[in-house]
N, C-alpha and C positions, 0 to 999 in steps of 0.2 A: 107510690113511687115503684115503677116496674124494675124488676130485677131479671137479669139474663143468666139462665143456666143451660148447659148443654146436657142433653139425656140421650144416650144411645138407643137406637131403635132400627127397625127394618120395614120394608114395604111388604105388605100383605098381598095387595094388588095395586093397580094403577092409581087408586083413589084412597087407599087405607094405609095409615102408619101404625105400627104397634110399637110402643115404647118397651125397651128391655128392662127398664126399672121404673117404679112409680114417681110421679111428680111429687114434690114436697107438699105435705098436708096443708101448708098455708097457702097454696096456689088456689085462687078463686076464679081465674080465668086464663086464658092463655092465647098466644099467637104463635103459630108454628112456622118455623124456617126450616126447609129441608135442603140438606146439601147432598146431592146424589153422588155416589162414587162410580165412576165409569168402569165398565167391565169390558175389557177388549174383546172385540168380535172377531171370530176368524175370518179371514178374507174369502169371500165366496169364489169358487172356481167352477168352471163348467166341467161336467164329467168327462167330455172329450180331451179336455186339457190334463186332467188327472191321469187319464189313460195313456195319454202321449208322454208323461213324465215318469211313468213306471219303467223299471229297467227291462231290457229285452229278455224274453224267455229263452230257455236252453233246450226245448223240445222242438223237434222238427214237425213240419206239417204232416209227414207220413206217420209219426209216432202218435200224434193227436187223432188223426183219422182211423188209426188201428184202434186206440182206446174206444173211440166212439162206436166203431163197428163191433167191438167185443161187448160193450153195454147194450147195444141194440140187439145183438144175438142173445143175450141173457134174458131179455124181456119175453120171449117165447117160451121159456122154460116154466 
């Protein structure tokens, strides 16, 4: 007569289940039923949308161009 027991385990890969505790020593055969717990996946976004959602910067174009010019001038040293 089959008995039903629940043993915790985890997936090693898509085809391998590892039990976290041993099966009872009287078990001579087995049938495995796997209940997968879903992991919420982050919603994929396009990089362009992520950039559009960023708050506006506080630096002017002239400030940024000046920093780039200073960096380029430092390359020659």
